[in-house]
C-alpha positions in Angstrom: -4.4 92.5 -54.6 -3.1 91.7 -58.0 0.3 93.1 -57.1 0.4 90.9 -54.0 -0.6 87.9 -56.1 2.2 88.5 -58.6 4.8 88.7 -55.8 3.5 85.8 -53.7 1.1 83.0 -54.5 -2.2 83.5 -52.8 -3.1 79.8 -52.8 -4.7 78.7 -49.6 -3.0 76.1 -47.3 -5.5 73.4 -48.4 -4.3 73.6 -52.0 -0.8 72.8 -51.0 -1.9 70.0 -48.8 -3.9 68.5 -51.7 -0.8 68.3 -53.8 1.5 67.1 -51.0 -0.9 64.3 -49.9 -2.5 63.5 -53.3 -6.0 64.3 -51.9 -8.8 66.3 -53.5 -10.0 69.3 -51.5 -13.2 67.5 -50.4 -11.0 64.6 -49.1 -8.8 67.0 -47.1 -11.9 68.7 -45.7 -13.5 65.3 -44.8 -10.4 64.3 -42.9 -10.3 67.6 -41.1 -14.0 67.6 -40.2 -13.9 64.0 -38.9 -10.7 64.6 -37.0 -12.2 67.6 -35.3 -15.8 66.5 -34.7 -15.6 62.7 -34.7 -18.0 60.4 -36.6 -20.4 62.2 -39.0 -23.2 60.8 -41.1 -22.8 60.9 -44.9 -25.5 63.6 -45.1 -23.8 65.8 -42.5 -20.5 65.4 -44.3 -22.2 66.4 -47.6 -23.6 69.5 -46.0 -20.4 70.6 -44.4 -18.5 70.0 -47.7 -21.2 71.8 -49.8 -21.6 68.8 -52.1 -24.4 66.3 -52.8 -24.7 63.0 -50.9 -24.0 61.2 -54.2 -20.7 63.1 -54.6 -19.7 62.5 -50.9 -20.1 58.8 -51.6 -17.2 58.9 -54.0 -15.1 61.0 -51.6 -15.8 58.5 -48.8 -15.2 55.5 -51.1 -11.6 56.5 -51.9 -10.8 57.5 -48.3 -12.2 54.1 -47.1 -10.3 52.2 -49.8 -7.1 53.9 -48.8 -7.7 53.0 -45.1 -8.4 56.5 -43.7 -12.0 55.9 -42.6 -14.6 53.3 -42.2 -18.4 53.4 -42.6 -20.7 52.2 -39.7 -24.4 51.6 -39.9 -26.5 53.1 -37.1 -28.2 50.3 -35.2 -31.4 52.3 -34.6 -31.8 53.1 -38.3 -29.8 50.9 -40.7 -30.3 53.5 -43.5 -28.0 56.0 -41.7 -24.3 55.5 -42.3 -21.7 57.2 -40.2 -18.0 57.8 -41.2 -15.3 57.4 -38.6 -11.6 57.8 -39.0 -9.3 54.8 -38.7 -6.1 55.0 -36.7 -4.3 55.9 -39.9 -6.9 58.5 -40.8 -6.7 60.0 -37.4 -2.9 60.4 -37.8 -3.3 61.9 -41.3 -6.0 64.3 -39.9 -3.7 65.4 -37.1 -0.9 66.0 -39.5 -3.2 68.0 -41.8 -4.5 70.1 -38.8 -0.9 70.8 -37.7 0.2 71.9 -41.2 -2.9 74.1 -41.7 -2.3 75.8 -38.4 1.4 76.3 -39.2 0.5 77.9 -42.5 -2.0 80.2 -40.9 0.4 81.1 -38.1 3.0 82.0 -40.7 0.6 84.1 -42.6 -0.7 85.9 -39.5 2.9 86.5 -38.3 3.3 89.0 -41.1 0.8 91.3 -39.2 1.5 93.0 -35.9 -0.8 92.6 -33.0 -3.0 95.6 -33.8 -3.4 94.4 -37.4 -4.3 90.9 -36.3 -7.0 92.3 -34.0 -8.4 94.4 -36.8 -8.4 91.4 -39.1 -10.2 89.2 -36.6 -12.8 92.0 -36.0 -13.4 92.1 -39.8 -13.7 88.3 -40.0 -16.1 88.2 -37.0 -18.2 90.9 -38.7 -18.3 89.0 -41.9 -19.4 85.8 -40.1 -22.2 87.7 -38.2 -23.3 89.2 -41.5 -23.3 85.9 -43.3 -25.1 84.1 -40.4 -27.8 86.8 -40.5 -28.5 86.7 -44.2 -30.1 83.6 -45.9 -27.9 81.7 -48.2 -28.8 81.9 -51.9 -30.6 78.9 -53.3 -28.4 76.6 -55.5 -28.0 78.3 -58.9 -29.3 81.6 -57.6 -27.1 84.7 -57.9 -26.4 86.5 -54.6 -28.4 89.6 -54.0 -26.6 92.9 -54.4 -26.8 93.7 -50.7 -25.0 90.5 -49.9 -22.0 91.2 -52.0 
């Protein structure tokens, strides 16, 4: 892996998008989630991003200030706030999705069909294994059998 890293940057597609669009990773992921799933509550966004609700407020504040999303109160319970992409935010989200997909397609194009199938089997196995094991509590080290 180190040799590969020396020859070619192993940065993920999101890191490049952050630089290009002047977003933080949580802002990019927020735009991607909202573009894919539609309006989400602040709590749901925080869970998906793996950050606190206090932290997601700052992420949403900046995206709202820049015209990418808007907050909406839920009529049934005014304490609940949903975030929804604006037209500009939807366009940015679509552009981000397209660029991430292109980057992943370029990466996967390095592999032949058999290698891609093997990679997908490994990824599916990892997902099943992660879904089957409980996540460590915040601040808790992963157990040895989960590494």
